[in-house]
N, C-alpha and C positions, 0 to 999 in steps of 0.2 A: 687501368693498376687498382683503380676504386671499388671496381667489378668484380674482379678477381681475388681481393682482399675480403671482399663482402663475401664471397661464393666459401674463400675458406673457412670463415668463420661459421657458417650457416651450416659445413660439413661436419661442424664438433656441434651443433645443437642436437639436447638431446632432451626433449620438452617432456617426454611423459617418465624421464628420470629410471631406466631400465636398467641404464648401462650401455646401452648400444645406441648407436646416433641414427639419427631418425632418417636422414639419408640411406644409410643401408639396408632400411625395413621399407623402406618403398618400390613401389615395380617400375618399367622405365619408364612408364608414361606419368605416373603421378610425379617422378623425379624431373620429367622434361619440362612439366609444368612448373615445377616450384624453382626451378631456375630461370626458366624463362621468367614467371614474376618477379624474380630477385632481379635480373638485367632490366627490365621496364623500371623497376622501383627506385634501382640505387645508379643509373646511368643520368648523364646531362644530355637532356634533349637538346639546349642549346648547342652543344658542343659535338654533338653525332651530328646535326644541322650544318655546323659550320665543317665540316671535316668532308661531309659529303658535298657540299659545296666546292671544296677545294679540289677533291678526285674529281668532278665535272670539270671544273675550267680546266685542270691539267688532262684531262683527257679529251677534249674539245681540242685543248692546243695540239697534241699530238695529232691527232685525226686533221687538223689542218696543215702541220706539215707533212704529215704523209699524202697527205691530197696532193700539196704540190709536187713534191718529190716526184709519185710517180704518177703525172698528170697524164703523160702518154698511155700508161697500159694503164689507167682507167679507162681512159678513150676509148683505147681499142675493146676493153671489156665492155663496154657500153654498145659499140660498134657491133661486136660479133652476138650478142646477146638481144640486142633492138631485129637483126638481120635473123635470126634464128625462129623469135617471135614471129613473127611475120608470115611465115615458112610454118610454123606450127599454128598458126590460128588459122589459118588459110586451109591446110589439107590435115591436120589432125585433130585440132580440140573439137568441129562440127562433129566427128565421128566419135572421139571421147564422150562427149556429149549427150549424144544419143545412144550409148552405152550405158554410163549411170542413171540412177535414179534421178526423177524430174528436181526433186529437190536441192538434189548435190549440185546439178547442173551449172551454177552460178560459180562454183568453186573451181571449175576446169580450169577458163581463164587463168585464174590468180594462182595454182598451184603450174601450168604451162611457164605461168611468167618466170615463176621460181626457179623452175625446174632450166629455162633458158639461161636467166642470169647465173645459174650455178654454173653452167656451161661456159659461159662464157668469159667470168671468170677465171675459171680453170684451164681455159687457153690462154687466155691473155699473157696470168703471171705463170703459167710454165715457157710461155716467150722469156718473159723477163728475169727466170730464173735460169735460161739458158745463154741469154744476156749477158748477167752478172757472172754466170761461171766462167764463161770464156775473158769477160773483163777483170775478175780476182786471179784467174789462172794467168794471165799473161802479164801482169803486176807482179804475182809470185813467183814467175818464173824469172823476171828480170831481178829482182832481190835476188833469186838464190843462185843467178848466173853471173851477178857482180859477186856476191859474196864466196862462192868457189874461184874466182879468179885472181881476189883481193887475197885470200887464202894461199893459193900455191905462191904469190908472189912475195907474199911478207916469210912466206918459208922459203924463197929463194930458189923455187923450184918451179921449170918451166918446160912441160913435155912438151917435145918437138917445134920447141922456141914459136909456140902462137900466141904466147903473151906478150906484147908489148912493154915496154916502160911507163906507158900513158895507155889506161885504161880509155879512153876515149878515143884513142886514136883507132880501133879493132870493128872488129865486126861479130867476134866470135862470139862477146855475151850476148849480144840479139840471138845467135846460130842457136846455141843452148836454151837460151829463153826460153825460145820459139818453141823448142824440143820437151823444155820443162813444163810448157802448157799446153803442146798438144799431151802429154801423158795427165799432164793434172784434169785436162776436159776428158779424155776418154775413162778415166776413175770418176770423175763424177756422175759420167752418163752412165757405165755401168751400174753405175749404186742407184741409179734413175734419182738422181742429184736428191738423194737424202739421206738421213743419219744409218749408219751402218750398224748391226745389232752386236753389241746391248746399248748403246750412249744411246738408240731412238727410246729405250723403255723411258729411261731416266728424264729424257728430253721431251716427252710425246705431251706432258703439258702446256711446253711452252710450242708445240708445233700448234695445239689446237689454239692457244694465244692467238700466233702468227695469222691463223685462217679467218679467226674473228677479227682481227684489226684490218685483211685482206676483201672482207666481205662490208666491214663497217666503210671504210673510206669509199667504196665501191659504191657503195646503196648512196652513201651522203653527196655525193658526187653525180649520183644521177635521179637525185629528186627534185 
């Protein structure tokens, strides 16, 4: 807040007294340098350091929790990437090293490792996505089926007499739940387990953040 207030005051400064604020007479480069200097001189370094430390602690806590939560997925990702890396290093890496200049050959195994890690991570997390989609579809189907049966019962309607007095004594809700679950999984599969347009544009930053978190917890576990 202090920096913002100081910036507002700075926007009104007219040092040369020509009736025009100094910031309006500067080009973009000079304005950027002026504002950067303002931030550096007006902010409290101690508070910035404390804030960065707090953010780091929260981030490490999140990574720790997610690492435990998705331990199986991470283990599968690491297993796939290690297997791919062995195959690539045996058959592909030597050929690639011969094709690149000598001074860049040392980078080939590293880049191959990154590629294998990306492939392994993508496959493992895709499998986890399918599992999560099926699980959520089953749970959603159960909730929807129970709500439908309860709605008919509350309204005194009983189509074909299939709704008993006690909803716990019937398998109709399970049948309806499995139908809804199958439709839900099929719908997700048709969408490629992705967010449909135009919501994918609105949620694109969150998808980038999700991929970064996946990469982070997989990399931390592999280290």
